[in-house]
N, C-alpha and C positions, 0 to 999 in steps of 0.2 A: 416694552416687553417683546421678547423675541417671538416671532411668529413660527408656527410649526411648518417645516418643509413638507411639501406635498409628497404623498406616497409615489414611488417610481411608477411611471405609467405601465411598465411591463408586468407589474405585480397587481394592477387593478383588474385586469382581465383574468378569468379563471384559466389556470394552466395545470389543473390537477395537482398532484403532490409534488410536481417539479417546479412550482412557481419560483421560489427564491433561488433554489439551486440552479435552475436553468438560466435565470437572469445573471447570476454571478458567473456562470460558465461562459455565457455569451460575451461578457465584458472583461474576461480574464486578462487578456493581453494589454488592457489599458492600465492595469494596476502597477504600482511600484513593487520591487522585490519583496519588501516586508509585507505589503498588502496582499501579495500573492500567497504568502504563508497563511494568512488569515483566511483567504478565499478557499484554499485547498482544505483547510481544517473544517470549515463550516460545511462544504459540499460533501465531504466524506464522513463527518461526525455530527450530522444535523441534530441527532437526539441529544448530544452533550451541549452543543452550542445553544440549543433552545432553552436550557435551564442553568447554564453557568454565568457567573458574573464576568464582566469584561476582563477583570484581572486574571481569573481562572483560564478564560479562553486564551488570553495573551500568553500565559505560561505554557499552555499545551501547544500553542502555535509557535513557540520560541520567538516571541516578539514582545512589544510593550503594549500597555493598556491604551496609551494615546494613539497607537497605530490602529488598534481595533476601532477606536472612536472615529478616527479619520477615514478608515475604510467604510464604516457605516455611512458617513457623510458623503463619501465618493459615490456610494450607490444611490444617494438621494434621500436618505433618512436624516432626521434631525440629530440622532445620536444612536448609541448602541441599544437602548431599550426598545426603540422602534424596529430596528433590525431584528432583535431577539423575538419580538412579537410575531414578525413575519416568519421566523424560523419555527416558532411554536405552532402557528397556524398550519404550516406545511407538515410538520411532524404529526399533528393531530389528524390530518387528512390522510396520512399513510395507512394502509391496511395493517392489522395486527401482525406482528412478526413472530409471535410465539415466545416472547421474552420470558425467560426463566421457566420454561415448561419442558417436560420430557416428551418423548414421542407418544407416550401414553396419554398425554394431556394433563398429567398431574404437575403440581408445582415442584420446582427444583429445590427451593428452600422455603421455609416459612416466611411470612411477611415481615417478621421482626429479625431478619437475618443479620449476621454480623458483618463488619467490614471485610473480613476474610472471605466469607461466603458470597458477598456481593461481587468480589473480584472473580471468583470462580464462576458465578452465574454470568457475568459479562463475557468471560472467555467461552462459555458454553454457547452463548449467542453469536460471538464472533465467528467461531468455526461453522456454525449453522448458516450464518449470513454469507460467509465466504463460499460455502458449497453452493448456495443458491445463486450467487453472482457469477461464478465461474461457468464459462460455456464449454461444452465438451469439445467443440472444434478448436478452441484455443488450447485446451489441455492436450489434445491429440497432436496439435502442431508443435507444442513445446516438447513433447516426448519424441516426436519425429526428428526434430532439430537436434536433440541430444544424441539420439541413436545414429544419425547420419553424419554427424560432424567428426572431422579428424581429431579435433581437440576442443575442449571447452575451457573458456576463461571466465571465471567468476569474480566480479568486482563488488566489494562491499567494505566500507570503512566504519570505524568506531563500533557501535553496537552490531552493525550489520556484518562485521568481520567474522564474528562467531558463526553466523548462519552461512556465510560464504565457505568457511572452513568445514562446516559440517556437511554441506552439500558436496564439496569436493571429496570428503571422506567416503560418502555413500557411493559416488561415481567411481572412486578408486577401488572400492570393494567389487565393483562390477568390471574391473580392469579397463575402465575408460580413462583416457588421458585428460586430466583436469588440472588446472592451475588457478591460483587466486591472486587478486590484486587488492591489498588491504591498506596500503600506505604508499606515498610517493617515494619509496626507496629506490635505490639504483637497480636492485634486483627486479622490483615490480615494474619499473619503467622499461626494463629490458624485455619483460614479458609482453608489454604493450607493443613494443617495436616489432614483435613477431606475429602480430595479428594479420591474418590473410583471409581469403575468401573461403577457406576450409575451416575457419574458426567460428564457433558459436560464442558469443559474448553475452553473459548474463549479468544484468545490473540489479543489485538489491538496494532498495532505498526505503526510508521511512520519513515522511514529511519532506522537508526541503533536502534534495540530494546533495551530497558532498561534491565540490567542484571536480574532484578526481574521477568520480563515477560519471558525471556529465561528459568530461573530456574523453573518458574511455568509450562511451557510447558514440560520441561523434566521430572518433577515430575509426571505430568499427564500421560505421556506415560509410565513411570515406573510403575504406579499403574493401568494401564489398562483403564484409562478414555478416553472418546471420546475428540478429540481435533479439534479446528477450529481456523484459523488465518484470520484476516481481516487486510490487510496491503497494503501499496503503493509500496513495494519493492518486486519484484518477486524473488530476490536472498536472501531475509531476512532469518535469521536463525529461526525466528518464523514460517515462512511459511514451512521451511524444517521439522520442528518438528510437523506440523499439518496434520491431515488426510484430513480435509476439508479446502480449501483455497479460499478466496474471495479477489480479488485485486481491488483496486480503483486508479484512476488517480488523482494526486495532483499538476499538473503543474499550474504555476501562475507567472505573472511578479512581484508580490508583495514580500515583504521581509520575509514572512513565507510560509510554505506549505499550499496549499488549502485542506480543509477538507469537502468541499461541497458534493463531491461524497461519502465520508464516511458517512455523515449524511443521505444521500439518501439511502445507503445500509442498514443502521441500521433501518430506518423507513420502508423500503420495506420488510425486514426480519420479523419485528414484524407484518406487515400487512399480510405477507404470512402465519404466524402462526395463526393469527386471522381468516383468510379465510378458514382454515381447518374445523372450526366449528363455524361459525359466531354467530349463535343463542345462543350457549352455552357461548361463550365468551362475548356476549352482557350482559347476566345475570351477569357474573362475574365482568365486568367493572362497571355496575350499583351498585352492592354490594360494590365494592371497594370504589367508590366515596361516598357512604353513611356512610362509617366508620368515 
C-alpha cells in the first residue's frame, strides 16, 4: 500500500492566509512551463482551485489533468486532493471579501441564483477585488507614463487584441499617438523595430502570455523603453518584464476567463489621462470626432 507523502514543511508552520500561495510562489522558478501555468492559476484563483476538480482546473489553466497531478506531487503532496485541501484551508482563513454583496450590505442575488446571475455576481466581485488590489502609486505611475511618452505601443494577441484595440481607440480620442501589435505580421514587426526610449510599451495578457508579447516586452527593456503590464497573473513573465504592473481579477464560473475588470482598468486609465487636463482634451476629442 502506498504511504502518504508528508505535507511540505513550508506548509506545516502557520503562514497566515498566504501559506500555500507563498510556498508556490517561492518555488515558481523550479517548475516546468506547463506546471507554471497551474501555479499561476492557483495563486491568482485560489477560491476556484479550492473547489474545482483536477480536470476543471486543468482546463482553466490550459493544461492537462496529469500535469495538475504532477504539479501537486512536485510540491510534496501525494496527489491533487491533498493540494486542494491546502488550498481550501488557506481560502477559509482569508477574511470575508464581501462576495455577492452590495455596498449597502444586501445580497446581490438570491441564494438560488441562476447560472447567468452567478456570472454577473462573479464579475461584481472581480471589479471590487481589482479595485482593492490596485495601488494608487502604480495607477499614477501608469497615467504619468502614458501622458509623458512620445508614443504608446500596446501589445495584445488573440482575445487581448480586442482590448489592445480599444485602449488605442481611447488614447486616439485624446489625440495621443498609439499603435497596436496583435500578430506577428510584417506591419506589426515594423512597429516593434521603431521602439525607442521615448516609447511606452503596454503588454496585455491573461494566463500564459503569447510568445509575441513576451518578446515585445524583452525588446522594450533592451531598448530602454518604459514598460507596463496589465495582467491577471501575478507570476506572469510579462509582469516580471514590466516596470509598472496593474493586476486584475478574472475569476468566473463560466468556461472562459472574465475580462470585465480588465475593461474597467482600461477605461479608468483613459479617464485618468483625460482628467490631467480635461479642458484641453475636450478640444482634442471634439476635433477628432469632426474628422
